[in-house]
C-alpha positions in Angstrom: 0.1 0.0 0.0 2.9 2.3 0.7 4.0 2.1 -2.7 0.8 2.8 -4.4 0.5 5.8 -2.1 3.9 7.2 -3.4 3.2 6.6 -7.0 -0.2 8.4 -6.4 1.5 11.4 -4.4 4.2 11.5 -7.4 0.9 11.6 -10.1 -0.4 14.4 -8.0 2.8 16.2 -7.9 2.8 16.3 -11.8 -0.7 17.0 -12.3 0.0 20.0 -9.8 2.9 21.1 -12.2 0.9 21.1 -15.2 -2.3 22.6 -13.6 -0.8 26.3 -14.0 -1.9 28.2 -16.8 1.6 29.2 -18.1 2.9 25.4 -17.2 0.4 24.1 -19.2 0.8 26.4 -22.1 4.4 25.2 -22.4 3.6 21.7 -22.3 1.2 22.3 -25.0 3.8 23.9 -27.2 6.1 21.3 -26.5 4.0 19.0 -28.0 4.4 20.4 -31.0 8.0 20.7 -31.3 11.1 21.2 -28.9 12.4 24.6 -28.6 14.4 26.9 -26.6 13.4 29.4 -23.7 13.8 32.5 -26.1 11.3 30.7 -28.1 8.6 30.0 -25.5 9.1 33.6 -24.2 8.5 34.9 -27.5 5.3 33.0 -28.1 4.0 33.6 -24.9 4.8 37.3 -24.7 6.1 36.6 -21.1 9.6 38.1 -19.6 12.6 35.6 -19.7 12.6 35.2 -15.9 8.9 34.0 -15.6 9.3 31.6 -18.6 12.4 30.2 -16.8 11.0 29.9 -13.5 7.9 27.5 -15.1 10.6 25.7 -17.2 12.4 25.1 -14.3 9.3 23.5 -12.4 8.6 21.6 -15.2 12.3 20.1 -15.6 12.2 19.6 -11.9 8.9 17.4 -12.1 10.6 15.1 -14.9 8.1 16.7 -17.4 10.7 18.1 -19.9 14.2 17.8 -20.1 16.8 20.2 -21.9 19.3 19.4 -24.2 22.3 21.1 -25.1 22.7 22.8 -28.9 25.6 25.0 -29.1 25.3 27.6 -26.5 21.3 27.4 -26.3 19.3 24.6 -24.6 16.6 23.1 -26.0 13.5 21.7 -24.1 11.3 18.6 -25.4 8.3 17.3 -23.6 9.8 13.4 -22.1 6.9 12.3 -19.6 5.0 10.0 -21.8 2.0 10.3 -19.3 1.7 14.1 -19.4 1.8 13.6 -23.2 -1.1 11.6 -23.1 -3.3 13.7 -20.7 -2.4 16.6 -22.6 -3.3 15.2 -25.9 -6.6 14.4 -24.5 -7.2 17.8 -23.2 -6.1 19.2 -26.4 -8.7 16.6 -28.7 -11.5 17.7 -26.3 -10.7 21.7 -26.2 -10.8 23.3 -30.0 -9.2 26.3 -28.7 -6.3 24.1 -27.7 -6.0 22.0 -30.9 -3.1 22.7 -33.2 -4.0 24.5 -36.4 -4.4 22.3 -39.4 -1.5 23.2 -41.8 -2.1 23.6 -45.5 0.6 22.7 -47.8 1.4 25.0 -50.5 1.3 23.6 -53.7 
């Protein structure tokens, strides 16, 4: 029973981490493609310190991981359970669905 309680507590911590609107928005964006803090900041129109703070929380909880690419760190969504939860949320909410892309012919 103790192991189950630990696992439930860990899941609750992850859900708490993605429950903040800024962090949920970051996770939704990272479902589409990996990027650095500057790109996230630009897309969200937030100060870099705010984005860095939220990225740090997501990283600490094991939801995203940073990979060095030269002088920058590219963040990628790595938690499969979070991917499933957020994908389900996006499918059920038109405002969160990725826009359909039309190909140029």
